[in-house]
N, C-alpha and C positions, 0 to 999 in steps of 0.2 A: 150156364155158359160153358162152351166146349173148350178143352185145352188146346193151345196152339199146336199146329201140325207142321212137320217138315217134310218136304218133297224133294227127291233127288232126280235130276235129269243129267245123264251122261251123254253129252252131245256127240261124243266119239262113236256111240252106238246107233245114232240116228242116220237115216238115209240122207245123203248129201242134198242140200237145198231145202230141207224141212226144219232145220234147227231153229231158225229165227221164229217161224210161226209157232212151233211147239213151245218155245221159251216164253214168248210174249203172251200166249194163251194162259200158260201157267202163272205168269206174273200177275196178269189182270184178274185171275181167279183167286188170288191170295186174299184171305180174310185178315182183319187186323191182327198183328203179331204172329201170323203164320209166316213160315220161311220156306224158301226155295234154295236148294244147293245145286249149283251148276258146275259140272266137271267139263273142261274144254281143253283142247290141245294147244290153245293160245290164250293170251290175256284178253278177256272179254271187255276191256275198257270202253270200246265204242258203245256197248250196251249201257254201261254205267253213265256215260255222258248223255246218251239219249234219255234215260230215265230222269236224270237231273234237270234236263231242259224241258222235257214234255210233261213231267210229273214232279215238279220241285217239292221237296220235303215229304213226299209220300212213301219213299222207300229208303231203307238202310242198306248198306253194301259193305261186306267184310270179306277180305281175302282170308281163306283158310289154307291155301297152298299156292305158291307163286312160281310154278315151273321148275325146271325147264321142260319137263315132259307133259305135265298136267297143271292146269290152273283150276282151283276150286274156289268159288265165291258163294257166300250166303247172302241172299236178298231177302229183306224182311219188309212187309207192309207195316208202316208206322201208323199207329192209332192216332186219330186227330185229337 
C-alpha cells in the first residue's frame, strides 16, 4: 500500500480560465486519503458546495488559511 500523497495547486500561477479544469482533474485523480492543497486569491467555497452536492461524503475540506490575500484549503478523498 502506498503512503498518502499531497499535491499543491496555486491557482494564482495558472493561466486565467484554466483553474477550474486543472483543479477538478486533480480532485478526481485523488486516491483514498490523498490530499490536494489549493491556494487561491479568494475563498473557494463554491467548489466546496459543488463537491458536497455532486459527491456527498466523498471529500473532506479543511481551511489552512483564510485570507485576506490568500486562501488555502486541503481537500481529501475520504476512503469508503
